[in-house]
N, C-alpha and C positions, 0 to 999 in steps of 0.2 A: 505494500498500503505506500502511495504518495501524494505528496500533496502539489495542489496546482490550485493555486491564489487560497481560496477561503474551500476549494473542492477539494474533497479526499478521491483520489483513483483508486477503485477498487480492482478492478479485471476489464484488461482491454478486449471489445465483444468484436472490432473488425477493421479492418487495415486497409482502408481506401487509398483510392489514386490522390485526393485532394486532403484528406484528413485521416485520424484515427480515431475509433468511435468508443469508448469506456463507460463504462458505471461507474457512477461514481457519488457521493451522497454532498450535500450542499452544506451549509455550515448551520441548518437544523435539524439535520441526520436525513433526511430524506432522500430517496434513491431519485438521481437523474440522469441521462444519459448525458454525453459531455462530448464534442465533436472538438479536438484540438488537432489544427493545421501542422500537417509535416513539417520541422525546421528546415528542411534542405528545399522548399517549396520559399521559404520566405523572401527572398531575395528575386525571386522571380516578378515581373512588373506585371502581369496577367493574374497567376496564383490570388495572391490575395485580394484582388478585385472581386476577383469571381466568388472567395467563399464569403469577401461582404455582401455582395448582392444579395445572396442566395440567401443570406439569413435577415437582413433589411425585407426581403420579399416576404419570407415566411413572418416574419413581425408584425408586417401591416396586413396580413390575413384575417378576414374576420374567421372567429375558432368558426371549427366544425366536426363533425362526430366522427369523419372520416380521413381529416387531417391530423397528421402528430400537432400536439400542443406545444406551442412556443412560451419558452421560460424565460433568456435572455440571453445576447450574446456580447461579444464586446473583446478586450486584449487583456490580458494576462502577460506581463513581464511583455514579452516580442512575440506573444504568441495568441493570433485571431481563436475564437473558441467560440461555441454556441451550443448552450444549455438548453434540452429537450425533456418531454418526459420522456421516463424509462419504459418499454414496453417488454414485459417478460413473455418472449414466445419466440416465434419465427418467422423468415420472411416467408415470403410465397416460393421464391426460389426452391429452398429447401424442402419444403411440403411437396412440391410437386418431383422432386428427384428423389425422396424419398415414400413418393404415393401414400401418404400419410392418410388414416381414415377420417382425419376432421374433412378434408377437403372431402369426401361424398356427405359427409353430414354438413358441412355449411355451403354448399358450391351455389344456390341460387344465393345465399346471405353475402358472400365473399365478391360473385358476379357484380351483384348490383351499389355493393358498398364501392366498388372500387368505379364504377361509373357515376357514382352522386357523389363521391370526392372530387373526383376530376369537373364535373358540372360545377361543384362550387370553385374551383379553383379558377373557372375559365368566368363565371358572373364574375368574381373580384377581379378581372382583366388580367391573370395571368396564365402561362402556357407553362406545363410542365419541363419537356423536352427532355426527357429520359426515363419516360414512365416504365417499367420493366417489372418481371416478378421480385427482383432482390430488392425492389422500391416499395413493395407491398408488405406492411408486415401484417399479420393475425397473432394476437395475444391469446395468451392459454383461457381466458375469458369468452374468448368469440369475437372481439374488436379489430374491426381491418381500419387499417390506417395507411394513409398515404407518406410516403418519408424523400427526405434528400432534393432539396429545391437548388444543387449550385448549379445548376444549368437553368433553372426557369427564367423567363422572358414574359415581360408587358407583351400583352397581346396586340401586335400592331392594325393600325384601322384598317388596311392592307397588306394581302403577302408581302413579305418581304424577303432578301437577303438575310443570312447571317453575316455578322463579320467574320466567327469562329463556327466552325461545326461541331460542338460537344457533343456530348452523350453516346448511346451504346448503338453502333452499327447495326448490331442484328435485330434492332428494334426501332428501326428510323422508319419514317415513310419514304416513298420514294424520293420525292421531292428534296427532302432531306438531306437525304444520300447524293443527291447529283447536284445538290447548292444552288437549286432554285430558288425562287421566292416562298414564302411560307409562312405560315400560321397556325394555330390552334388547333387545326383538321390533323396539321404533323400529329398533336397528342390522341386523334379518335383512331390514327391508325395503328398506333402503338397500343391502345385500349383492345381492338380486336388482336392484335397479336398475342396477347398477353390472355386476353377470352378463349380463345382459339386453346392456349396451350393449355389454360386452367380444366377446361372443359372435354378435351382430348386427352392432357397430358404428352401430346406431342405438337411439335413448330408445325404454324401454317405453311412455311416457305421452307421444311427441313432439306438438308443436305448432308455430305461427309464431313464438313466444319463449317464453322460461323461464316467463313466466308462464300463458300457456296450457297449458305444463304441470304447473305447480302445479294451476290448475283442474282438467288432466284426472285428476289425481290425485286429487282430490278431490269429483268427478264421476261418481257410482254408475254411473252409462250409460254411461261412458266402456269401452270393451274391449278388451285389449292383446293385437295378432298374437300368435297365436302365433309362438315364436322359430324354429321351424321353416320357415314362411313366407317368411324372411329368408334364413335358412343353413337349409338341407337335410342338411348334413353332421352338426349336431347332433343326439346321440343322444334319443331320447323321453325314456329316464331323467333325462337330464340338461334336456332344457326341465320337466317336470312339476318338479324340483328348484326352478328357478327361480321356475315360476309361482307356487307352494307358498308361496315368500317374499314373492310380490308378491300374496299377496290384502290384502284393505282390512282386514278385520279383524284384529286381532290376535291375536286367539283361534284363528284357521284355520288362522293361518302354523306353519310349524314352531315348533315348543316350546320351542327352543334351536339354537345352532350346532354344537352336537355330533352333531343330528338330520341336519344338512346335509352333515357333514363323513363321516359316515357313508356317506349316501345317494352322495354323489360320491365317495368311495374306492369304493364297488360299480359304479356306474357307468361311471368314466373308467380302467375295463380297457379300452375304446375309444376310443384317439386321438381327437379332434376334428378335424375338417375345418375348415380356414378360409375 
């Protein structure tokens, strides 16, 4: 155990590209999750700005049941940090890889919660731009929360090119991968990718390597298998919702997550089969 300002760092939970995540206790003895920026990135011109921007975006977001709760951010000594609620559970990537039984029990809940969380984010004027199973936490008590806002940006008035294409290529929309003008609909494509994976335990654009998957996203001739080919228990309405999210042309996707949430609310009257 070591001290970091008034926080006691107890266990390192994760070691990401920009920061390490610790389970810590604050001065009141309450558990928090603390993101501490890597020392070797402190002198990079972009990294501290990206970290700070993500903290500020999360700080300004109105609270929501499916967005991780912000506590505080700042700098201790030379290290930028972010304190958020501590979630005892696992990210969706781990649950899928292990094919945990909770997926069968909570399939509808997780799917709807992810959509509702993204809808809130977009309604607040923010696009996530790195939505993937690793950035969805499921607590032991069944709470579903979107995390990690390092790549988040304000939604532009019209599609715009990004100065820097950050994120995870295998969960990017085609326009994002190509460096074309883009907006919140890139998140809708990413939601489709995560939803497909959650419902089928397979990737929509599967290949032998992550690079193959990226090429398949960009290959107009590659056709996704219907979800029900993998899991016949999926209602046709849910399959159609997800496949519309995965249209390569952003103008043929759902125009907003509000449409996705409304359609899911109607379709999920039928509980999804594991």
